[in-house]
C-alpha positions as CSV (number, residue, x, y, z in Angstrom):
1,M,-22.8,-8.3,-16.3
2,K,-24.5,-5.4,-14.6
3,I,-22.5,-2.9,-12.5
4,D,-24.6,-3.8,-9.4
5,D,-23.7,-7.4,-9.8
6,F,-20.1,-6.6,-10.3
7,L,-19.9,-4.4,-7.2
8,S,-21.7,-7.0,-5.0
9,E,-19.3,-9.6,-6.2
10,L,-16.4,-7.4,-5.2
11,K,-17.9,-6.9,-1.8
12,W,-18.6,-10.7,-1.4
13,R,-15.0,-11.5,-2.2
14,N,-13.7,-8.9,0.3
15,V,-11.8,-6.9,-2.4
16,Y,-12.6,-3.6,-0.6
17,K,-11.1,-4.8,2.7
18,V,-8.0,-6.1,1.0
19,A,-7.5,-2.9,-0.9
20,V,-7.8,-0.8,2.2
21,A,-5.4,-3.1,4.1
22,Y,-2.9,-2.9,1.3
23,A,-3.0,0.9,1.2
24,V,-2.6,1.1,5.0
25,V,0.4,-1.2,5.0
26,A,2.0,0.6,2.1
27,W,1.5,4.0,3.9
28,L,2.9,2.6,7.2
29,T,5.9,1.1,5.4
30,I,6.8,4.4,3.7
31,Q,6.3,6.4,6.9
32,A,8.6,4.0,8.8
33,A,11.2,4.1,6.0
34,S,11.2,7.9,6.0
35,I,12.1,7.8,9.7
36,F,14.5,4.9,9.8
37,L,16.5,5.2,6.5
38,P,18.0,8.6,7.4
39,A,18.7,7.4,10.9
40,F,20.9,4.6,9.4
41,N,22.5,6.9,6.8
42,A,20.9,5.0,4.0
43,P,21.6,6.5,0.5
44,Q,18.8,8.5,-1.1
45,W,18.2,5.8,-3.8
46,A,17.0,3.4,-1.1
47,M,13.9,5.5,-0.4
48,K,13.3,5.9,-4.1
49,I,13.4,2.1,-4.6
50,L,11.0,1.6,-1.7
51,V,8.5,4.1,-2.9
52,H,8.6,3.0,-6.6
53,V,8.2,-0.7,-5.8
């Protein structure tokens, strides 16, 4: 399979859009957790679990 065929197949299957959406949701989740977890006096390991999962 040629690289051009592979990249066009990824584009046709919307892999790029899903990857960007996944990254945005992950970033927003971590940002929200960094605000809300300390506000609720959550232990430090709660943020570590969220970031590593």
